N, C-alpha and C positions, 0 to 999 in steps of 0.2 A: 865377287860381290864388292870388291875394293872400290869401283868406280860408282856405286850406288850410294844414295843417301841412306841415313839410318832408317827413315820412314819406308822406302822402297824395300830395303832388306827385310824389315819387320813384316810388310806385306807380303812379300814373296814367300818367306819362312811360314807364316801363318796359313797361307793358302796351301803350300806344300804339306803341311801337317793336316790339312783338310779341316781347319776350323773356321768359325765365322768370327767377326770382329766381337761379337756378344760373348762367344765362348771363351775366346781369350781373355776378354775383360773379366768375365767371371773368374777365371782361373788366377787371375792377378789382383782380383778384388780392386778393380777400378771400373770406370763406367766405360761402355762402348763408344762413347763420344770421345774419351780420352785416347783410345785406341786409334779411332778415326783420325784425330788430329796428329798422332804420331805418324800414322801412315801417309798422311798429305803433307808431312814436314811443316806443320804449324807449330808443334811443339814436340819435346822428346821425353822418354820416360823418365822418371825420377831415378837418380843415380843408385839409390838403394833398391830398387826394384829391377834392375837389370840382370842381376844373377838368377832371380826367380823367373825372369823372361826368358833367358838363355835356356833354363832347365825346362820350362814349358815348351819352348820351340825346339828342344833336343839339339842345341848347338852350344858351342864355347861362348864365353863372354866375350872373347877377343874377336869372334866372327861378327857379333853385333857391334862392338865398339870400332872395328875397322871401317865401318861405313862412314861417309862423308856426313859430317854434323850440322850441315847447312840447313837453315829454316828459310821458308820464304820470306823474302823482303817485304816488309810492310811498307805501305805507301808513306812517303815522306810528308811530314806536317806542311812544310813549305811548299811542296808541290800540290798539295790539297787546297791550301789558300790560294794558290796561283789560279788553280783550276776553277774554283769557286768564283774568284775575282773576273775571270774571263766568262763565266757561263752567266752570271747575273746581267751583264749588259745585253748579252744575247736574248735571253729571257724577257727583259725589259722591252727590247726592241720588237720582239715578236708579239708580246702582250699589247704594246701600243698599237702595232700595225693592225691586228686582228680587230681589236676593240673600236679602233677608229673606223674601220671597214664596216663594222656592224653599227656604227654610230652610237656606241655604248659608253663613250669616253669623252670628257671635255677637255679643252686644250690645257688648262692648268694641270690637270692629272697627267695628260699625255707628257708634258714638258717636264714635270717632276719625275716621272717614271724614267724618261731618256736621261735626265739629269743624274738620277742614282746610277745608271748605266755609266754614264761619262765619268762620274766620280769613281767608280770600281776600276775602269781602265786606267785611270790617272793614278790611283794608288798602286795598281799592278805595275805600271810602267816605272814609278819611283822606287818599288822594292827591287827590281833587277838593277 
């Protein structure tokens, strides 16, 4: 189990013990959502609950602790901003095109929407 994450280890041991996430959660006095987050490596059990977790899963504490403790990387804020600044011009362009085909937009509004898109592209290029 040394090459597995803590979440993978907990999941495997829980299944081996024939327990559902709800049953394990009940035995540990946590929610089944907490167990789900542990198993998906979105969070880790509280350090104080690990001895009880080991006892419930019938393994040693070291077996749980020897797992890799990496959690899933959250999306970087700067990456998110960059993505939004690229998506807005695309959305503005598509909206302008569709509404102009349907003859539901005047030229002033179309240029304003395209201008917003161009501004976003400019901001994004200066950020890099």
